[in-house]
C-alpha positions, 0 to 999 in steps of 0.5 A: 864151302865148309860143309862141302869140304867136310862132307867130301873129306869123310866121304874121301877117307871112308873110301880109301878104308873101303879099297883096303878092307872094308867100312869096318876100320872107319875112324869115328867123327868128331864127337860135335858132329853128326852125319844124316841123310835128309829127305827134305830138300836142302833148301828147307834141311840147311836153315834148320841144320844150321840153327842146331847149330847155333842152338847146341854147337853141334855140325850136321853134315847132310846128303841130300835124298828123295825118299825112297834113295834114302832109305835104300841107303839105310839098307844096304849101309844096315850093317856099316851106316854111314850116317846117325840119323834120317831126317824128315821123308813120309813116314810111311818111309820110316815104318817100312824102314823097320820092317828091315830093322835100320832104326834104334829106339830112342824117344826124346823129351817131347815124346810124351806130349805128342799126340799117338799118330806123331809118334811110332810106339817104342821111339823107333821115329817120331814126327817132326811135322804133318804134311798134307797132300794137295790138288795144284793145277795151274790157273791158266790151264784151268781157264783155257779149258773152260775147267773148274779146280779138280774138287774129286779124284775123278776130275783128274780123269777128265781127258782135258788133262791127257798127257798133262798132269805130273807126279812123283815115281813111288820108286823113288818119291815118298810123296808117291807113296803116300799119294797111292796110299791115299788113293788106297783110302779112298777106295777104302783099301780095296785094292782092285778099285784104287789100282783101276783109278790109276791105270785110268788116270795114266793116259793123263800123266805126261811124267812121273818126276824123281822127287816129289817137287819135282813136277811143280815148277813144270806146273807153274810155268804151264808146260803141265796142267796140273798134279798131286804134291805136298802142301808144302811145295805147292804152297812154296811154288805159289809163292815163288809167284807162279799162278798155281790154284790148289784144291782138295778132293771132296773124297779125302785127300792123306797127310803124311807125318815127317819124321825123323829116326836114329840109324841102328849101329850110328857112330855119333848116337850122343850129338844124333839124339840131340839132334832128335831132342831138338827137331821133335821139339817147339824150339825146331818147329816155331822156325816153320813161319820164320823160314817160309817153310809150309809144313804144320807143326807136329809138337802141340804148343806149336800153332800152325801158321795163320794163312796154311791154316786157312788153306787147310780149313774145311778140307777132308784129310785123313792120316796115313796109317804107318804100319798098314803102309809100311807092311805093305810099301814094297808089295804096293810099289811093285805092283804100281810099277808092274800095272800103272807105271808100265801101263801099255796103251 
């Protein structure tokens, strides 16, 4: 409740000031507070922020949005930011933000030890985790239809999946954007072939969900037969007791770094930088196992949790090219909406 009261108070004061003549007059927030948009769901973000507060005394006020929504807000608020940090979300989202000029360069202490793919060279984003995509299917659905777990992208085109797949909507979800760029990579960035595949898959899609994990429970309940999700969502579904099967396509599937970035013009840059320092450190990423959050750590000093490593063993996973995705994200998503989402049968 302390978070709700403080966040509502901040919003109320800001709205009153906006009515009096704009956000330019908004008061500075206390030095021991940082404001963030979190792309991670609350059940993963909150324990991390609470641990950060224990470690530093700095409180994190946050609101959760899907990747597309968070990016749109940061861009819309570019001239007068309402938050200091964008926390989490696929790196394609942050790469698109760089194109819009919404981030401030900052290199935390861990910057030097992170692999190249886990950091933007100028420090406009830094990775805090890695999150591969997976196929997740309802085990009962597979048995009833005499199907093996999908092991190829083409397997999802099987007529048995007609109107039985749920996956995320690229207009709002970073998971969906990673999925689309995975398909583009599988087809060698041949957009004609990649979009032809997505059009063929369209009749099998029951629903495109607002958030990346939105289809996990319907698949778990058997309301949908399967879908494409980040592994952190799929394993969370399995951990909750749903009988689902996780598999990977032989052609390969993408993984996206989860990133954090300092907002340009942040009103509380000092505590914002401390949050970035902590989030990119081994200290935070070693807590993934404690809270049963199935991200792969980005920091080289933190070992991947054993059960997660076993799931990923022998799979073909490739990193999404953040520069290519950032430069083409808007155009590709618009094409997906026009040619796939709105496809007439």
